[in-house]
C-alpha positions in Angstrom: 12.8 3.7 -10.5 9.2 2.5 -10.4 6.4 4.5 -8.8 3.5 2.4 -7.5 0.2 4.1 -6.8 -2.8 2.2 -5.4 -6.2 3.7 -4.6 -8.6 1.8 -2.3 -12.2 1.9 -1.2 -13.2 0.4 2.1 -16.2 -1.9 2.7 -19.3 -0.2 4.0 -19.2 0.6 7.7 -15.4 0.7 8.1 -14.0 3.5 10.2 -11.9 5.1 7.6 -9.6 7.1 9.8 -8.8 4.1 12.1 -8.3 1.8 9.1 -5.8 4.2 7.4 -3.8 4.5 10.6 -3.8 0.7 10.9 -2.6 0.2 7.3 0.1 2.9 7.6 1.3 1.3 10.9 1.9 -2.1 9.2 3.1 -1.0 5.7 5.2 2.1 6.2 7.7 0.3 8.5 8.5 -2.1 5.7 10.8 0.6 4.1 14.3 -0.6 4.9 13.2 -4.1 5.6 12.3 -5.2 2.1 15.1 -4.8 -0.5 14.3 -2.3 -3.3 11.4 -0.6 -1.4 12.6 3.0 -1.3 9.6 4.9 0.0 6.0 4.1 1.0 3.3 6.3 2.4 -0.4 5.8 3.2 -2.8 8.8 3.3 -6.5 9.1 3.7 -8.0 10.4 0.5 -11.1 12.3 -0.4 -13.4 12.4 -3.5 -13.8 9.0 -5.1 -11.5 6.8 -3.0 -10.9 6.3 0.7 -7.1 6.0 0.8 -4.0 6.2 -1.3 -0.8 4.2 -1.2 2.2 5.8 -2.8 5.5 3.9 -3.0 8.8 3.9 -4.9 10.9 0.9 -5.9 14.4 0.5 -7.4 13.0 -1.5 -10.3 10.2 -3.5 -11.7 11.9 -6.6 -10.2 11.9 -5.0 -6.8 8.2 -4.3 -7.0 7.5 -7.8 -8.1 9.6 -9.2 -5.2 7.8 -6.8 -2.7 4.4 -8.2 -3.8 5.4 -11.7 -2.6 7.7 -10.9 0.2 6.8 -12.6 3.5 6.8 -9.3 5.5 4.4 -7.7 3.0 2.1 -10.7 2.9 2.0 -10.8 6.7 1.2 -7.1 6.9 -1.7 -7.4 4.4 -3.4 -10.0 6.7 -4.1 -7.1 9.1 -6.3 -5.1 6.7 -7.3 -6.8 3.5 -10.6 -7.8 5.0 -11.5 -4.1 5.2 -11.0 -3.5 1.5 -13.7 -3.3 -1.2 -12.1 -1.9 -4.4 -8.5 -1.4 -5.6 -7.1 0.7 -8.5 -3.4 0.4 -9.3 -1.0 2.2 -11.6 2.8 1.6 -11.9 5.2 3.6 -14.1 8.9 4.0 -14.6 10.8 7.2 -14.2 
């Protein structure tokens, strides 16, 4: 299993609460629609980042396939314009 954690900061002036709800509404439903994606959650964060994405995949290959999957790419069109910085970590368990 691969755990995929991404931390994001929004651009200045973005309504953080509304943006997190939007992102969750387009990404969380992908579980069960993209092979190998086992779990995905979006939560508003505090301290140094604005929100966190936590997901689990069957394998490294499943994570790589998710990154280029048409449903994932379409979902990203709804929010990438809101993002400023991204920090990512993946690890196997």
